[in-house]
N, C-alpha and C positions, 0 to 999 in steps of 0.2 A: 503494499500499500504506499503510495507516495505521500509526501507531506505537503501541506499548503504553504508552510512558512519555513524558511531556513533560518539558521542562526544569524547569517549576515543581514538578512532582511529585518529580522527582530532587532538587531543592534542598530541598524540604519534608521529604523522608525523610532527607536528610543532616543537616539541622538537628535533626530529631527523634532520630536515632540519636546524634548528639553530645550532646544534652541527657539522654538516658537513660543514656549511659555516664557523664556527669558526676554524674548523680543517684546512680548505683551507687557511684562512687568516693567521693563525699562521705558516702554512707550508711556505707561501710566505715570511713572515718576518724572520723566522729562517733559512730557506735554503739560502736566499740571503746573510746572515751574516756569515754562517758557512762553506758552501761547495764551491767548485771551480765553476768557470763559466761554464765549460763544463758539469758538473754533474747537475747544475742548469738548463741548457738548455735541457739536456737529460730527465730530469724528468718533463719537462713542459707539455707534453701531458697527463701525469698521474694526475698532479694537475689540469689542466683544465677539465679533465674528472670527477674529484671529484666535481669540481664546478658545472659542468653540472648536474650531479646526484643530487647535493644539490638543485639546482633550480627546478628540476622536482619534487623532494619531496616537496619543498616549494609550488609548484603549486597545488600538490595534496592536501596538508594541507589546503591551502586557499579554494580550492573547497569544500573539506569536511566541513569546518567551514561554508561556505556559504549554503551548502546544508542542514545542521542541522538547521541552523537559518531560512532558507527560509520555511522549513516544519512547524516550529513553528509559523511563522507569517501568513502563509496563501497562497491563490491562487497566488497572484502576487509576492510573496516572498518579499525580502528586498527592490526590486526596487519600489514596489507599496506603500510603507508605507510613 
């Protein structure tokens, strides 16, 4: 049976999720200090969309990491160990 995820894909998606979350956090900090309140409010949906994408990528990364480890461990996966 082939696997849907590889360790390389899981690692890459983990790094991507971390970078997106850091980008969102830095945008929150930098924008509140540098731009006007109206521009900050106008870009809120873009920033929250970035955070939502980051959380979905993180969910995919955690699923990929679990999938690869569960295949190594056996039938019950990590829950049965």
